[in-house]
C-alpha positions as CSV (number, residue, x, y, z in Angstrom):
1,M,-8.2,51.5,-88.9
2,S,-11.2,54.0,-88.3
3,L,-13.2,53.1,-85.1
4,N,-16.3,51.9,-87.4
5,E,-14.0,48.9,-88.9
6,I,-12.8,48.3,-84.9
7,Q,-16.3,48.2,-84.1
8,N,-17.2,45.2,-87.4
9,E,-13.9,43.2,-86.5
10,L,-14.9,43.1,-82.9
11,Y,-18.8,41.7,-83.4
12,K,-18.0,39.3,-86.0
13,K,-18.8,36.2,-84.5
14,E,-21.4,34.6,-82.4
15,P,-20.8,33.1,-79.1
16,S,-21.2,29.0,-79.4
17,K,-24.3,27.5,-77.3
18,E,-21.8,25.5,-75.2
19,L,-20.5,28.6,-73.8
20,L,-23.8,30.3,-73.4
21,Q,-24.9,27.1,-71.4
22,H,-21.9,27.8,-69.2
23,E,-22.6,31.2,-68.6
24,K,-26.2,30.2,-67.7
25,S,-24.4,27.7,-65.1
26,E,-21.8,29.8,-63.7
27,F,-20.6,32.7,-65.0
28,D,-16.7,33.3,-64.7
29,A,-15.9,37.0,-65.9
30,S,-12.1,36.1,-65.7
31,S,-11.7,33.3,-68.3
32,I,-14.7,34.3,-70.9
33,V,-14.2,36.8,-72.9
34,F,-16.4,38.0,-75.8
35,S,-15.0,39.6,-78.8
36,S,-18.0,41.2,-80.2
37,P,-21.8,41.6,-79.8
38,E,-21.9,39.5,-83.2
39,K,-20.2,36.9,-81.7
40,S,-21.8,37.0,-78.6
41,G,-25.2,36.4,-80.4
42,L,-26.4,39.7,-78.9
43,P,-27.9,43.1,-79.7
44,K,-25.1,45.6,-79.1
45,D,-27.3,47.0,-76.4
46,E,-27.6,44.1,-74.6
47,W,-24.0,43.3,-75.1
48,L,-23.2,46.5,-73.2
49,E,-25.4,46.0,-70.9
50,K,-24.6,42.7,-70.3
51,E,-20.6,43.9,-70.0
52,D,-21.6,46.3,-67.7
53,V,-23.0,43.6,-65.4
54,I,-19.3,41.9,-65.5
55,E,-17.7,45.1,-64.5
56,K,-20.2,45.5,-62.0
57,E,-19.3,41.9,-60.7
58,D,-15.7,42.4,-60.9
59,K,-16.3,45.3,-58.8
60,K,-17.7,43.3,-56.1
61,I,-14.5,40.3,-56.1
62,V,-12.1,43.0,-55.8
63,K,-14.4,44.8,-53.1
64,K,-14.3,41.5,-50.9
65,G,-10.6,41.0,-51.5
66,A,-9.9,44.3,-50.4
67,L,-12.2,44.0,-47.2
68,I,-10.6,40.5,-46.4
69,V,-7.2,42.1,-46.9
70,G,-8.0,45.3,-45.1
71,G,-9.3,43.3,-41.9
72,L,-6.1,41.4,-41.9
73,L,-4.1,44.5,-41.5
74,L,-6.4,45.5,-39.0
75,V,-6.2,42.5,-36.6
76,I,-2.0,42.4,-37.2
77,A,-2.5,46.4,-36.8
78,V,-4.4,45.9,-33.4
79,V,-2.0,42.4,-32.1
80,V,1.2,45.1,-33.6
81,G,-0.4,48.0,-31.0
82,F,-1.7,45.6,-28.5
83,Y,2.1,44.2,-27.7
84,K,3.7,48.1,-28.0
85,I,1.3,49.7,-25.3
86,K,1.5,46.1,-23.3
87,Q,5.5,46.7,-23.9
88,S,5.3,50.3,-23.0
89,F,3.8,48.8,-19.5
90,F,6.5,46.4,-18.7
91,N,9.9,45.5,-19.9
92,A,12.3,43.5,-17.5
93,D,14.9,45.9,-18.8
94,R,13.2,48.9,-16.7
95,L,13.5,47.3,-13.4
96,S,17.3,47.8,-12.0
97,V,18.8,46.6,-8.8
98,S,22.6,47.5,-7.4
99,L,24.2,46.8,-4.5
100,E,26.6,49.2,-2.9
101,G,28.7,49.2,0.1
102,P,32.2,49.3,1.3
103,A,34.6,47.1,-0.8
104,E,37.1,46.8,2.0
105,V,36.0,46.3,5.6
106,K,37.9,45.1,8.9
107,S,36.9,41.9,10.1
108,G,34.4,42.5,12.9
109,N,33.1,45.9,12.6
110,L,29.3,46.7,11.4
111,V,29.0,47.8,7.9
112,T,26.0,48.9,6.1
113,Y,25.2,47.4,2.6
114,E,22.5,49.7,0.5
115,I,20.1,47.3,-2.1
116,K,19.0,50.4,-4.5
117,Y,15.9,48.9,-7.2
118,K,14.2,51.6,-9.9
119,N,10.9,50.4,-12.0
120,D,11.4,52.4,-15.1
121,N,8.3,50.8,-16.1
122,R,4.3,51.6,-16.0
123,A,3.2,48.8,-14.8
124,D,3.7,48.1,-11.0
125,L,5.8,45.1,-9.6
126,K,3.4,42.2,-7.4
127,N,5.2,40.3,-4.9
128,V,7.9,41.1,-4.5
129,T,10.9,39.3,-2.4
130,L,14.4,40.7,-1.5
131,K,17.0,37.7,-1.0
132,M,20.1,38.6,0.1
133,T,22.8,35.6,0.4
134,Y,26.3,35.6,2.4
135,P,28.7,33.4,3.4
136,E,28.9,32.1,6.9
137,D,31.8,34.5,7.8
138,F,29.3,37.3,7.3
139,K,26.4,38.0,10.3
140,P,23.3,40.0,9.5
141,E,22.8,42.3,12.6
142,G,20.1,44.8,12.8
143,N,18.1,44.1,10.3
144,A,14.5,43.6,12.2
145,D,12.6,43.2,8.8
146,F,14.4,40.5,7.7
147,K,13.6,36.9,8.4
148,S,16.4,34.6,8.6
149,E,16.3,31.5,5.8
150,G,19.2,29.6,7.1
151,T,22.3,30.5,8.0
152,M,23.5,32.4,4.6
153,V,20.1,33.6,3.7
154,S,17.9,36.9,4.8
155,V,14.9,37.3,3.3
156,L,12.4,40.4,3.1
157,K,8.9,40.8,1.4
158,F,7.9,44.0,0.9
159,A,4.7,46.1,-0.7
160,D,4.4,46.8,-4.2
161,I,7.0,48.5,-6.3
162,K,4.7,51.2,-8.1
163,G,5.1,51.5,-11.9
164,Q,7.5,54.4,-12.3
165,S,9.3,55.1,-8.9
166,E,12.9,54.1,-7.3
167,G,13.6,53.1,-3.6
168,K,16.6,51.6,-1.2
169,I,17.0,49.0,1.6
170,V,19.7,48.9,3.9
171,F,20.8,45.3,5.0
172,N,23.6,45.2,8.0
173,G,25.8,43.3,9.1
174,R,29.7,42.2,10.2
175,T,32.2,40.0,8.3
176,Y,34.1,37.4,10.9
177,S,37.2,36.2,8.7
178,P,40.7,36.6,8.6
179,K,43.1,39.6,7.0
180,G,43.0,38.9,3.6
181,N,40.0,36.5,2.9
182,L,37.1,37.8,-0.3
183,I,34.2,37.6,1.1
184,K,30.5,37.7,-1.7
185,I,27.8,39.3,-0.7
186,K,24.4,38.5,-3.2
187,A,21.2,40.4,-3.2
188,E,18.0,39.6,-5.5
189,I,14.6,40.5,-5.9
190,S,12.7,38.3,-7.0
191,Y,8.3,39.6,-8.7
192,M,5.1,39.6,-10.7
193,P,4.5,42.2,-12.9
194,S,1.4,43.3,-12.7
195,T,0.6,42.5,-16.8
196,V,1.7,39.3,-17.0
197,S,1.6,36.2,-14.8
198,T,5.3,35.5,-15.0
199,T,8.0,36.0,-11.8
200,F,10.8,37.2,-13.2
201,V,14.6,37.8,-10.6
202,V,16.9,40.5,-11.1
203,G,20.2,41.0,-8.9
204,D,23.7,42.2,-7.6
205,Q,26.8,41.1,-6.1
206,L,29.4,42.1,-4.5
207,S,33.2,41.2,-3.3
208,I,34.2,42.6,0.0
209,G,38.0,42.5,0.8
210,V,39.1,42.1,4.5
211,I,42.1,44.0,5.4
212,S,42.5,43.5,9.1
213,A,41.0,40.8,11.2
214,P,39.1,41.0,14.7
215,I,41.3,38.6,16.9
216,A,45.1,39.3,16.5
217,L,47.0,35.5,16.4
218,E,50.7,35.1,17.0
219,V,52.2,31.9,16.4
220,T,56.2,31.0,16.9
221,A,57.6,27.9,17.2
222,P,62.1,27.5,16.5
223,Q,63.4,28.0,13.1
224,N,65.4,24.6,13.5
225,I,65.7,21.5,15.4
226,S,67.2,18.0,14.9
227,A,65.1,14.6,13.6
228,N,63.3,13.0,17.5
229,D,63.8,16.5,18.9
230,E,61.5,18.3,21.3
231,V,59.1,21.4,19.5
232,N,57.2,24.2,21.5
233,Y,54.4,25.6,19.7
234,L,53.9,29.4,21.1
235,I,50.2,30.8,20.6
236,N,49.3,34.7,21.6
237,Y,45.9,35.9,20.8
238,K,44.1,38.8,21.6
239,N,41.1,40.5,21.1
240,E,42.0,44.3,19.6
241,G,38.2,45.3,19.3
242,V,35.7,46.0,22.1
243,E,33.1,44.1,21.0
244,N,33.0,40.7,23.1
245,F,33.4,37.0,20.9
246,E,32.1,34.3,21.9
247,N,32.4,30.2,22.1
248,I,35.8,31.2,21.1
249,R,38.6,28.3,20.0
250,V,41.4,27.8,18.8
251,K,42.9,25.1,16.4
252,I,45.9,23.7,15.6
253,D,46.9,21.6,12.3
254,Y,50.1,19.8,13.3
255,P,53.0,19.0,10.9
256,E,53.5,15.2,9.6
257,Q,55.3,13.1,12.5
258,F,54.8,15.8,15.0
259,T,53.6,13.8,18.2
260,F,51.6,15.9,20.4
261,T,52.9,15.6,24.3
262,S,51.2,18.2,26.1
263,S,49.8,21.6,26.7
264,D,48.8,24.6,29.0
265,P,46.2,25.1,29.2
266,K,44.9,21.3,28.9
267,V,43.9,20.5,25.4
268,F,39.6,20.3,24.9
269,E,39.3,18.3,22.4
270,G,41.6,15.7,20.6
271,N,45.1,17.2,20.7
272,N,44.5,20.0,18.8
273,I,41.6,22.2,20.2
274,W,41.2,24.3,23.1
275,Y,38.2,26.4,24.5
276,I,38.4,29.9,25.4
277,G,35.3,30.7,26.1
278,S,34.2,34.1,25.9
279,L,36.6,36.6,24.8
280,P,35.9,40.4,25.7
281,G,37.7,43.6,23.9
282,G,41.5,43.9,25.2
283,Q,41.1,40.6,26.5
284,S,44.2,38.4,25.6
285,G,45.5,34.8,26.0
286,K,48.3,32.3,25.0
287,I,48.4,28.3,24.6
288,V,52.0,26.8,24.3
289,V,51.9,23.1,23.2
290,A,55.0,20.6,23.3
291,G,55.6,17.9,21.2
292,R,58.6,15.8,19.6
293,M,58.8,16.2,15.3
294,S,60.4,13.7,13.0
295,G,61.5,14.1,9.7
296,N,63.9,14.2,7.1
297,R,66.8,16.1,7.0
298,D,66.3,20.3,5.2
299,E,62.3,18.8,5.3
300,V,60.4,21.8,6.3
301,K,57.4,21.3,8.4
302,L,54.0,23.4,9.1
303,A,51.9,24.0,11.9
304,K,48.8,25.8,11.0
305,V,47.0,27.6,13.6
306,T,43.4,29.1,13.6
307,I,41.3,31.3,15.5
308,G,37.2,31.4,15.5
309,A,34.0,30.7,17.0
310,N,31.4,27.8,16.3
311,N,28.3,29.3,14.7
312,N,25.6,26.8,14.5
313,S,27.5,23.6,14.7
314,V,29.9,25.2,12.2
315,F,32.8,26.4,13.1
316,V,33.9,30.1,11.8
317,S,37.4,31.4,11.4
318,Y,38.1,34.7,12.4
319,N,42.0,34.4,11.5
320,E,44.9,32.0,10.8
321,E,48.6,32.3,11.0
322,S,51.0,29.7,10.5
323,A,54.7,29.0,11.7
324,R,57.7,26.8,10.0
325,T,60.2,24.8,11.2
326,K,63.1,23.2,9.1
327,I,65.0,19.6,10.2
328,I,68.6,19.7,10.2
329,S,71.2,17.6,11.1
330,S,73.8,17.5,14.0
331,P,77.1,15.6,14.1
332,L,75.8,14.6,17.8
333,V,73.1,12.1,18.1
334,I,71.3,11.0,21.1
335,K,68.4,8.5,22.3
336,Q,66.8,7.6,25.1
337,T,64.6,4.3,26.2
338,V,62.9,3.5,29.5
339,N,62.3,0.0,30.9
340,G,64.1,-0.9,27.5
341,L,61.4,0.6,25.1
342,D,61.0,3.9,23.2
343,N,57.5,4.2,23.8
344,L,56.0,3.3,27.1
345,T,52.6,3.1,29.2
346,A,53.0,3.4,32.7
347,N,51.4,2.6,36.3
348,A,51.4,4.2,39.3
349,G,54.3,2.8,41.5
350,D,55.9,1.6,38.3
351,N,60.1,2.4,38.2
352,L,61.2,3.8,35.8
353,R,65.1,2.8,33.9
354,F,66.1,4.9,31.8
355,K,68.9,4.7,29.5
356,I,70.9,7.0,27.5
357,D,72.8,6.6,24.1
358,Y,74.8,8.9,22.7
359,K,77.5,8.8,19.7
360,N,79.5,11.8,17.7
361,E,78.4,10.5,13.5
362,G,80.6,13.4,12.5
363,P,84.0,13.6,10.9
364,L,85.8,15.6,13.7
365,G,86.2,14.7,17.2
366,L,84.1,16.6,19.7
367,R,85.5,18.2,22.7
368,D,84.2,19.3,26.0
369,V,80.2,17.5,25.2
370,I,77.5,18.2,27.8
371,V,74.7,15.7,28.0
372,T,71.2,17.1,29.7
373,E,67.9,15.4,30.6
374,H,64.7,18.1,31.4
375,I,62.5,15.4,33.3
376,D,59.6,17.1,34.6
377,S,56.0,15.9,35.6
378,T,53.7,15.6,39.0
379,V,53.0,12.1,39.5
380,L,57.1,11.2,39.7
381,D,58.7,10.4,43.1
382,Y,61.5,12.9,43.0
383,S,62.8,11.1,45.8
384,T,63.8,7.8,44.5
385,L,66.0,9.7,41.4
386,D,69.5,7.5,41.4
387,T,71.4,9.8,38.5
388,D,74.0,7.8,38.2
389,G,76.8,10.4,38.8
390,G,76.0,13.6,37.3
391,A,73.7,16.5,39.4
392,Y,70.0,17.0,39.8
393,D,68.8,21.0,39.6
394,A,65.7,20.3,41.5
395,N,63.9,23.9,40.2
396,S,64.7,23.2,36.1
397,K,63.6,19.4,36.6
398,T,67.2,19.0,35.1
399,I,69.7,16.6,35.4
400,T,73.2,17.2,33.9
401,W,76.1,14.8,32.9
402,K,79.8,15.9,32.2
403,A,83.0,14.6,31.6
404,S,83.4,14.6,35.6
405,D,81.1,11.8,35.2
406,H,81.7,10.3,32.3
407,K,85.2,10.9,30.4
408,E,84.7,9.9,26.9
409,L,82.6,13.3,26.9
410,K,86.0,15.6,27.4
411,N,87.2,14.7,23.9
412,L,84.5,12.5,21.7
413,A,86.2,11.6,19.0
414,S,84.5,10.8,15.1
415,G,82.4,7.5,15.8
416,Q,82.8,7.3,19.7
417,G,79.7,7.0,21.5
418,G,78.4,5.7,25.1
419,T,75.8,5.4,27.9
420,I,74.4,7.2,30.1
421,S,71.4,5.8,32.9
422,F,69.8,6.5,35.5
423,I,66.4,5.2,37.8
424,I,62.9,6.8,39.1
425,N,59.7,5.9,40.1
426,I,56.3,6.8,40.1
427,K,53.9,8.5,42.7
428,G,51.9,4.9,44.1
429,V,49.2,7.6,45.2
430,I,48.3,10.2,42.5
431,P,47.5,14.1,43.3
432,V,44.0,14.7,41.7
433,A,42.2,17.6,43.0
434,S,39.9,18.5,40.7
435,G,38.5,17.1,37.2
436,N,41.7,18.7,35.5
437,D,44.3,16.5,36.9
438,K,43.8,13.5,34.3
439,N,45.5,12.1,31.4
440,F,49.4,12.6,33.4
441,V,52.3,12.7,30.7
442,I,55.8,12.1,32.2
443,S,57.9,13.7,29.7
444,S,61.9,13.3,29.5
445,L,64.2,15.6,26.8
446,A,67.5,14.0,26.5
447,K,70.0,16.7,24.5
448,I,73.8,16.9,23.8
449,D,75.9,19.7,22.6
450,S,79.1,20.6,22.3
451,P,81.0,24.3,21.7
452,D,82.6,22.4,18.5
453,I,79.6,23.0,16.5
454,S,79.3,25.9,14.4
455,T,76.2,28.1,14.1
456,P,75.0,29.3,11.1
457,I,74.1,32.8,11.0
458,S,70.7,34.0,11.7
459,M,69.3,30.5,12.9
460,N,69.1,28.5,16.2
461,K,71.7,26.6,17.2
462,V,70.8,23.0,16.9
463,I,71.4,20.8,19.9
464,S,70.5,17.4,19.0
465,G,67.7,16.0,21.6
466,N,65.3,13.0,22.1
467,K,62.4,13.4,24.0
468,M,60.3,10.4,25.1
469,D,56.5,11.2,26.4
470,T,55.4,8.2,29.2
471,K,52.1,8.3,29.5
472,L,50.0,7.4,32.8
473,N,48.0,4.8,32.5
474,S,44.5,5.4,35.3
475,K,44.3,3.6,38.1
476,L,41.4,1.8,38.6
477,V,39.8,1.5,42.4
478,L,37.2,-1.1,43.5
479,D,36.4,-1.4,47.1
480,V,34.4,-4.7,47.9
481,K,32.1,-4.7,50.9
482,G,29.7,-6.9,52.7
483,Y,26.8,-6.5,55.4
484,Y,24.3,-8.2,57.4
485,N,23.4,-5.2,58.7
486,D,22.1,-3.3,55.1
487,A,20.1,-0.5,55.1
488,K,19.7,-0.8,50.9
489,I,19.1,-4.4,51.0
490,P,17.8,-6.1,54.4
491,N,18.6,-9.7,55.7
492,T,17.5,-12.8,57.1
493,G,19.0,-16.2,58.5
494,P,21.2,-16.5,62.1
495,V,23.8,-14.8,62.7
496,P,26.6,-16.4,63.3
497,P,25.7,-18.2,60.0
498,K,24.5,-22.0,61.1
499,V,24.6,-25.4,59.5
500,S,22.0,-26.2,57.5
501,Q,20.1,-22.8,57.9
502,E,19.5,-20.1,55.0
503,S,21.6,-17.0,56.1
504,T,21.6,-14.0,53.9
505,Y,24.3,-10.8,53.2
506,T,24.4,-8.1,50.5
507,M,27.6,-7.5,48.9
508,H,28.9,-3.9,47.7
509,F,30.8,-3.1,45.1
510,I,32.4,0.2,44.8
511,A,34.2,1.7,41.7
512,S,36.3,4.5,41.5
513,N,38.3,5.9,38.5
514,V,41.8,8.3,38.7
515,S,43.2,10.0,36.6
516,N,42.1,9.0,32.6
517,D,38.5,9.0,31.3
518,I,37.8,5.3,30.4
519,E,35.3,3.3,29.1
520,G,34.1,-0.5,28.6
521,A,34.2,-0.7,32.4
522,K,32.4,-3.8,34.2
523,V,33.5,-6.1,37.5
524,E,33.2,-9.6,37.4
525,A,33.3,-12.1,40.4
526,V,32.9,-15.4,41.0
527,L,30.8,-17.0,43.7
528,P,31.4,-20.2,45.7
529,T,29.3,-23.5,44.1
530,S,27.7,-23.0,48.4
531,V,26.5,-19.4,47.9
532,S,24.2,-18.2,45.2
533,V,22.6,-14.7,44.7
534,T,18.9,-14.0,45.6
535,G,17.9,-11.5,42.6
536,K,18.0,-8.6,44.7
537,F,19.8,-5.8,43.5
538,F,20.2,-2.1,44.8
539,P,19.7,0.8,42.6
540,E,16.9,-1.6,40.9
541,G,17.3,-2.3,37.9
542,S,21.2,-1.7,38.0
543,P,23.4,-3.6,35.0
544,I,23.9,-6.4,36.9
545,F,23.9,-9.9,35.4
546,Y,24.1,-13.4,37.1
547,N,24.8,-16.8,35.7
548,E,23.5,-19.3,37.7
549,R,24.8,-22.1,35.9
550,T,29.2,-21.1,36.1
551,N,27.8,-18.7,39.1
552,S,29.5,-15.6,38.2
553,I,28.3,-11.9,38.5
554,V,28.7,-9.0,35.6
555,W,28.7,-5.5,36.7
556,N,28.7,-3.4,33.3
557,I,29.7,0.1,34.5
558,G,30.3,1.0,31.1
559,N,32.0,4.6,30.6
560,L,33.8,6.4,33.3
561,E,34.7,9.9,33.7
562,A,38.7,10.9,35.1
563,G,38.4,11.4,39.1
564,A,35.0,9.2,39.8
565,G,35.2,8.3,43.4
566,I,37.7,10.7,44.3
567,V,36.7,14.3,43.1
568,S,33.8,13.2,41.8
569,P,30.9,10.3,43.2
570,G,31.9,6.9,42.1
571,K,29.7,4.1,41.4
572,E,27.8,1.9,43.7
573,V,26.3,-1.0,42.9
574,A,24.5,-3.8,45.8
575,F,23.2,-7.9,45.4
576,Q,22.4,-9.8,47.6
577,V,23.9,-14.0,48.6
578,K,22.5,-16.4,50.3
579,I,24.4,-19.3,51.8
580,K,23.1,-22.1,53.4
581,P,26.8,-23.5,55.6
582,S,27.8,-27.7,56.0
583,V,28.9,-29.6,58.4
584,D,32.8,-28.9,57.1
585,Q,32.5,-25.6,57.6
586,V,31.5,-25.5,61.5
587,G,34.1,-23.2,63.3
588,Q,35.1,-22.0,60.1
589,E,34.2,-18.3,58.4
590,A,32.0,-19.3,55.0
591,P,33.0,-17.5,51.9
592,L,30.6,-15.4,49.8
593,L,32.5,-14.0,47.1
594,N,35.9,-15.2,45.3
595,E,38.8,-12.7,44.1
596,S,36.7,-9.8,41.6
597,V,38.1,-7.8,38.8
598,F,37.9,-4.6,37.7
599,S,38.8,-3.9,34.4
600,A,38.2,-1.2,31.4
601,K,40.0,0.7,28.5
602,D,41.9,3.7,29.0
603,L,40.8,6.3,26.7
604,F,44.3,8.5,26.8
605,T,46.8,5.6,26.7
606,G,44.6,3.2,25.0
607,E,45.7,0.2,26.9
608,N,43.3,-2.3,28.5
609,I,43.8,-1.9,32.3
610,S,42.7,-4.1,35.5
611,A,42.3,-4.3,39.1
612,K,41.8,-7.4,41.3
613,V,40.0,-7.7,44.8
614,P,40.5,-10.2,47.0
615,G,37.4,-12.5,47.3
616,K,34.9,-11.8,51.2
617,S,34.0,-14.1,53.9
618,T,31.6,-13.6,56.5
619,R,34.5,-12.3,58.2
620,L,33.1,-8.4,57.7
621,Y,35.6,-6.2,59.1
622,E,33.0,-3.0,57.7
623,D,30.1,-4.3,59.5
624,D,29.9,-3.4,63.2
625,G,27.1,-5.2,64.0
626,L,29.1,-8.6,62.8
627,V,32.0,-8.5,65.7
628,G,32.8,-12.5,66.4
629,S,29.3,-13.6,64.2
630,Y,31.7,-14.8,61.5
631,R,32.0,-18.7,62.3
632,V,29.8,-21.3,61.4
633,S,28.0,-22.9,64.2
634,N,26.0,-25.9,64.7
């Protein structure tokens, strides 16, 4: 088909009126298409002009779309570019922190650690803080720029970290920890980049092994014992360094069924803590602990000893050691009692009657059996000792019984036993020379042995024993005195006292406590009906109370330390009483105070103890100014 034919074909029809009307109201080039000038009703030139208009409108729409798309692409490009630029200024992964230093240390030695940091960002880092965290047994030292925040945190605030820079900080300290312990130190840097308002944290941690202890510690104990036998723990300690240690304490965690008896030096707190105090370099010391161990056959008993220091009321261990003791059986058994008891508390002046029962519970007879009793205490009066045969060695404080004293000991058949007795008295006056003379214990250890008892190789020979610890109650002393001529509270009225006339006297309670700390101490007394309290006391405000209805007076002392009134001042209170004698008392002493009772609880023995003092009358021997002036007159 020729070009003219095609053109004629295109212009055959005219556009409808509706279509032309629509063109006038809204021209939509995408929805209206003219097939030919004839169909459009327009001349060819006009139709071509119209077609050109449509083409221009289409180009405008395309151009607008292109501009919108281009704008969106530009915005995206700008955002992405900004993010890329911003990211090039700061990225949290570009700040690194490392904690470097020895991985193994000797406890007590000063060690230096380095905290290295590197900022590969172009942005500066603001509000930078370094926080060091460490356990209680690590002590910072010589870090003047750091500020302590508690016992386990040190903080350093320093200048900004510039972009593309690096540096290091030195942190010194000492580890005080038992050998074999692993401690951990942590370094954290918190900061805020100059480009954002968010805080970031980065850090590192170092584990440090302790390869030696600052204080050497050794604990020894018997390898084997029989049940209820005596156990002695020997603790040796030494500061092997040059640094001086302060506030040193030694603590023992006893095995189950261990009963503490005594120690040298005396225990400081409870029955298992000793205060050493200062321990200079090279200095050493020892502690001996005595007690009794019970348990089952083949049972192993573990005692743990720790040496360390108190730091801000927290105990920090420097070294730890343990000792093991095995309980094994013996064919010979022995048991003792005192005054019929196996757990006794005694008082000054008491008579102690010991009874030792022994028996061969093995299948075979035993020959040449020997029984011994070691009894040692400064409160015993050895001049009263009655050994029931046997021999007493004053140097070793030991009584020994052999077959020459008790014939059955020559050949002790299977199932055969016997009894040995002896007597000794406690001193009436307990020797107290200082505040350390307290908590007295009478230790008695009975043992039985025969050469026929075999001893396994590499083991201690087991000699059957039975240990008793008799605790001594403190002795309470109350002195009651009365005066007419008294410097504390002056008195009035006739002396000697006269019938129907009022006279006053000042009574004094003076309390002393000999050998153990006590609590709840008080003095109670009842006044005769004819006597009453005036209300004058010295010192004023003393805890002394008078009940007028019962005519009783109570002085609440409270706690009183051992040796009060002997090696340190005792407690004293004074109060005034008044009497008005009656006719039937003429020629007699007038009673002022009935019996007084001093009572308290002994903190060492746990016993309630007391002392009684007879009443007082107007015959006051302590007042020199009343000689012969004590009988009631008309």
